[in-house]
C-alpha positions as CSV (number, residue, x, y, z in Angstrom):
1,X,0.0,0.0,0.0
2,X,1.4,3.4,-1.1
3,X,0.3,5.6,1.8
4,X,2.2,8.7,0.5
5,X,4.1,9.2,-2.8
6,X,7.0,6.9,-2.8
7,X,6.2,5.7,0.8
8,X,4.9,2.1,1.0
9,X,3.5,0.1,3.9
10,X,4.0,-3.6,3.5
11,X,1.6,-5.1,6.0
12,X,2.1,-8.6,7.4
13,X,-1.1,-10.3,8.5
14,X,-1.1,-11.9,12.0
15,X,-0.9,-15.7,11.8
16,X,0.9,-17.1,14.8
17,X,2.5,-16.4,18.2
18,X,5.4,-14.4,16.7
19,X,4.8,-12.9,13.3
20,X,7.4,-11.2,11.1
21,X,7.0,-7.4,11.3
22,X,5.5,-5.3,8.6
23,X,7.8,-3.1,6.7
24,X,8.0,0.5,5.5
25,X,9.7,1.1,2.1
26,X,10.6,4.5,0.8
27,X,11.9,5.3,-2.7
28,X,14.6,7.8,-3.3
29,X,17.0,8.7,-6.1
30,X,19.3,5.7,-5.4
31,X,16.6,3.0,-5.0
32,X,14.8,1.9,-1.9
33,X,15.2,2.5,1.9
34,X,13.7,-0.3,4.0
35,X,12.5,0.3,7.6
36,X,12.8,-3.2,9.1
37,X,13.7,-6.3,7.1
38,X,11.4,-8.8,8.7
39,X,12.0,-12.2,10.4
40,X,14.5,-14.8,9.4
41,X,13.8,-18.3,8.3
42,X,12.7,-19.5,4.8
43,X,8.9,-18.9,5.4
44,X,9.3,-15.4,6.7
45,X,11.7,-14.4,4.0
46,X,9.5,-15.8,1.3
47,X,6.6,-13.8,2.8
48,X,8.7,-10.6,2.8
49,X,9.8,-11.1,-0.8
50,X,6.2,-11.7,-1.8
51,X,5.1,-8.4,-0.3
52,X,7.7,-6.6,-2.3
53,X,6.6,-8.3,-5.5
54,X,2.9,-7.6,-4.8
55,X,3.8,-3.9,-4.3
56,X,5.7,-3.8,-7.6
57,X,9.0,-3.2,-5.8
58,X,12.3,-4.9,-6.4
59,X,14.3,-6.1,-3.4
60,X,17.5,-5.7,-5.4
61,X,16.9,-1.9,-5.3
62,X,17.3,-1.7,-1.5
63,X,20.4,0.2,-0.5
64,X,19.6,1.1,3.1
65,X,18.0,-0.8,6.0
66,X,16.9,1.0,9.1
67,X,16.5,-1.2,12.2
68,X,14.0,-0.2,14.9
69,X,15.3,-2.7,17.4
70,X,17.0,-6.0,17.6
71,X,14.1,-8.4,17.9
72,X,14.0,-11.3,15.5
73,X,10.7,-10.5,13.9
74,X,12.0,-7.1,12.9
75,X,15.6,-7.8,11.7
76,X,16.1,-11.6,11.7
77,X,16.5,-11.6,7.9
78,X,19.4,-9.1,8.0
79,X,22.0,-11.7,7.2
80,X,20.0,-12.8,4.2
81,X,19.9,-9.3,2.8
82,X,23.5,-8.6,3.6
83,X,24.6,-11.6,1.6
84,X,22.5,-10.6,-1.5
85,X,23.0,-6.8,-1.3
86,X,26.8,-6.3,-0.8
87,X,26.4,-2.5,-0.7
88,X,23.7,-2.5,1.9
89,X,23.9,0.3,4.5
90,X,22.5,-0.8,7.9
91,X,21.3,1.9,10.2
92,X,20.8,1.3,14.0
93,X,20.6,3.3,17.2
94,X,23.7,3.5,19.4
95,X,22.1,1.6,22.3
96,X,20.8,-1.1,20.0
97,X,24.0,-1.7,18.1
98,X,25.6,-4.2,20.6
99,X,22.5,-6.4,20.4
100,X,22.6,-6.3,16.6
101,X,26.3,-7.4,16.7
102,X,25.9,-10.0,19.4
103,X,22.4,-11.6,19.6
104,X,23.3,-13.5,22.8
105,X,23.1,-10.1,24.7
106,X,19.3,-10.2,24.2
107,X,19.0,-12.6,27.2
108,X,20.1,-9.6,29.3
109,X,17.6,-7.3,27.7
110,X,14.8,-9.8,28.2
111,X,15.9,-10.4,31.8
112,X,15.9,-14.2,31.1
113,X,17.4,-14.8,34.5
114,X,14.1,-13.9,36.1
115,X,12.7,-17.3,35.0
116,X,15.4,-19.3,36.8
117,X,15.0,-17.1,39.8
118,X,11.3,-17.5,40.2
119,X,10.7,-20.9,38.6
120,X,13.3,-23.3,40.0
121,X,14.4,-25.9,37.5
122,X,13.1,-23.8,34.5
123,X,15.2,-21.8,32.0
124,X,14.4,-19.3,29.3
125,X,16.6,-18.5,26.3
126,X,15.2,-15.9,23.9
127,X,17.3,-17.2,21.0
128,X,15.8,-20.7,21.4
129,X,12.4,-19.1,21.7
130,X,12.9,-17.2,18.5
131,X,14.3,-20.2,16.6
132,X,10.8,-21.7,16.4
133,X,9.2,-18.7,14.9
134,X,11.6,-16.1,13.5
135,X,15.2,-17.2,13.4
136,X,17.6,-14.2,14.2
137,X,20.9,-13.1,12.7
138,X,23.7,-10.7,13.4
139,X,25.5,-7.9,11.6
140,X,27.5,-4.7,12.4
141,X,25.7,-1.5,11.6
142,X,27.2,0.9,9.1
143,X,25.7,4.0,10.6
144,X,24.8,4.7,14.2
145,X,22.0,7.2,15.0
146,X,21.0,9.0,18.2
147,X,18.1,10.9,19.6
148,X,17.3,13.9,17.4
149,X,19.2,12.7,14.3
150,X,17.3,13.2,11.1
151,X,17.3,10.5,8.4
152,X,16.7,11.8,4.9
153,X,14.6,9.2,3.0
154,X,13.7,10.5,-0.5
155,X,11.2,13.3,-0.1
156,X,10.8,12.7,3.6
157,X,12.9,13.5,6.7
158,X,12.4,11.3,9.7
159,X,13.6,12.4,13.2
160,X,15.0,9.6,15.4
161,X,13.2,9.3,18.7
162,X,14.7,6.9,21.3
163,X,11.8,5.0,22.8
164,X,12.9,2.3,25.3
165,X,10.7,0.2,27.5
166,X,10.1,-2.8,25.1
167,X,13.8,-2.8,24.2
168,X,16.8,-0.7,25.3
169,X,17.6,0.7,21.9
170,X,14.1,0.8,20.3
171,X,13.6,3.8,18.0
172,X,10.6,5.5,16.5
173,X,10.7,7.8,13.5
174,X,8.7,11.0,13.1
175,X,8.1,12.9,9.8
176,X,7.1,16.3,11.0
177,X,5.9,17.7,7.6
178,X,3.6,14.8,6.9
179,X,2.9,14.2,10.6
180,X,3.7,10.5,10.3
181,X,5.0,8.5,13.2
182,X,6.5,5.0,12.9
183,X,6.2,3.4,16.3
184,X,7.6,-0.1,15.8
185,X,6.4,-2.3,18.6
186,X,5.5,0.4,21.0
187,X,1.8,0.8,19.9
188,X,-0.2,-1.5,17.7
189,X,-2.2,-4.7,17.9
190,X,-1.5,-5.0,21.6
191,X,0.6,-3.3,24.3
192,X,4.1,-4.9,24.0
193,X,5.8,-6.6,26.9
194,X,8.4,-4.5,28.7
195,X,11.4,-5.7,30.8
196,X,13.4,-4.0,33.6
197,X,16.6,-4.0,31.5
198,X,14.8,-2.5,28.5
199,X,13.4,0.4,30.5
200,X,10.4,-1.3,32.1
201,X,7.0,0.2,32.7
202,X,8.7,3.5,33.6
203,X,10.6,3.7,30.3
204,X,7.5,2.6,28.3
205,X,5.4,5.3,29.9
206,X,8.1,8.0,29.3
207,X,8.2,6.9,25.6
208,X,4.5,7.4,25.4
209,X,4.9,10.9,26.8
210,X,7.3,11.6,23.9
211,X,4.6,10.5,21.5
212,X,1.9,12.6,23.1
213,X,4.1,15.7,22.6
214,X,3.9,15.2,18.8
215,X,1.3,16.2,16.3
216,X,0.5,12.9,14.5
217,X,-2.0,12.3,11.6
218,X,-0.9,8.8,10.8
219,X,0.8,6.2,13.0
220,X,2.6,3.2,11.5
221,X,3.0,0.2,13.7
222,X,5.1,-2.9,13.0
223,X,2.1,-5.2,13.7
224,X,-1.5,-4.4,12.8
225,X,-3.3,-1.8,10.8
226,X,-2.3,1.8,10.2
227,X,-3.6,4.1,13.0
228,X,-5.3,7.3,12.1
229,X,-6.4,8.3,15.7
230,X,-2.9,8.3,17.2
231,X,-3.8,10.0,20.5
232,X,-6.6,7.4,21.2
233,X,-4.2,4.6,20.5
234,X,-1.4,6.0,22.7
235,X,-3.8,6.8,25.6
236,X,-5.3,3.3,25.2
237,X,-1.8,1.7,25.6
238,X,-1.0,3.9,28.6
239,X,-4.4,3.0,30.1
240,X,-3.6,-0.7,29.8
241,X,-0.3,-0.2,31.7
242,X,-2.0,1.8,34.3
243,X,-4.7,-0.8,34.8
244,X,-2.1,-3.5,35.3
245,X,-0.6,-1.3,38.0
246,X,-4.1,-0.8,39.6
247,X,-4.7,-4.6,39.7
248,X,-1.3,-5.1,41.3
249,X,-1.9,-2.4,43.9
250,X,-5.3,-4.0,44.7
251,X,-3.6,-7.4,45.2
252,X,-1.1,-5.8,47.5
253,X,-3.8,-4.4,49.8
254,X,-4.1,-7.8,51.5
255,X,-1.3,-9.8,53.2
256,X,2.2,-9.7,51.8
257,X,2.6,-11.8,48.7
258,X,5.4,-13.5,46.9
259,X,6.4,-12.8,43.3
260,X,4.6,-15.9,42.0
261,X,1.4,-15.1,44.0
262,X,1.2,-11.7,42.2
263,X,1.6,-13.0,38.7
264,X,-2.0,-14.1,38.2
265,X,-3.1,-10.5,38.8
266,X,-1.4,-9.4,35.6
267,X,-1.7,-12.5,33.4
268,X,-4.6,-15.0,33.3
269,X,-2.9,-17.7,31.5
270,X,-0.2,-19.7,33.4
271,X,1.5,-20.2,30.0
272,X,2.5,-16.5,30.2
273,X,3.8,-16.5,33.7
274,X,7.4,-17.3,32.8
275,X,7.4,-15.1,29.6
276,X,6.5,-12.4,29.4
277,X,4.9,-12.4,32.8
278,X,8.0,-12.4,35.0
279,X,9.6,-9.5,33.2
280,X,6.4,-7.4,33.1
281,X,5.7,-8.0,36.8
282,X,9.3,-7.2,37.7
283,X,9.0,-4.0,35.7
284,X,5.9,-2.9,37.7
285,X,7.4,-3.9,41.0
286,X,10.5,-1.8,40.1
287,X,8.3,1.2,39.3
288,X,6.3,0.9,42.5
289,X,9.5,0.8,44.5
290,X,10.7,4.0,42.8
291,X,7.3,5.5,43.5
292,X,7.8,4.7,47.2
293,X,4.6,2.7,47.6
294,X,6.1,-0.8,47.7
295,X,7.8,-2.6,50.5
296,X,9.7,-6.0,50.3
297,X,10.8,-8.3,53.1
298,X,12.0,-11.8,52.8
299,X,10.8,-12.3,49.3
300,X,7.3,-11.0,50.0
301,X,5.8,-7.7,48.8
302,X,3.4,-5.3,50.5
303,X,2.3,-1.8,50.3
304,X,4.7,0.6,52.1
305,X,3.5,1.4,55.6
306,X,1.1,-1.5,55.8
């Protein structure tokens, strides 16, 4: 779908647990600039190539790939494109670059150790998790960007906005003239998970404040449909985070509770307790401690002063 002259949205329809991300492709005088490259693995790559073909675009014209963050569904295919496009320029945020170079660091960003800590005998490895859905790959970025940098993309100029919470180096891109905001995983089909090492609930809410300060006519998510009522979508995402916190505070009104006793207040399905439940709960507990309303003693949590 060409949403503006030379600016295409290649939407991926939801099929499974982890779906390859949608892509934004922009034409300039040299060829194509690609925001995200999608998930790795034969099926995901075939899907991405098919989207280019349907849109009448040639993958061989891609000269630049901009990575929003190092999660496999967004950039897992980077090695595939590197191999076939020798002159490809890969653009990444300075905070995200180490994860792009060394995917094993993602276990720190996902706080994988929380699983072993709270579920004895269990382990969680994000690379093994991804392998079943969107295999990941590594590369070294050719250009590093920071908050406030501007990326010229044909007739458009996108300002880089650092938006942690879901991932330490997640970036969003804002085109002020067209009032277009690319939000990656921060807003879309559902509120993303957030982890303490990626900024947690505090970082996610701070990123939403950055969005609210912008004038946005069209929001482009990595998963789901284009969003025309940006403020409603942002406030809806913030509301979900706030409601999680409210449920947690309500649970803490009673006797002190362990970490695992608090998990069902945020996630109904036990299948989600280890991931993403442990990281999301830890993010909220960290926020409540910083807010001065949470006490902890011998592995049990209570409201401060109770």
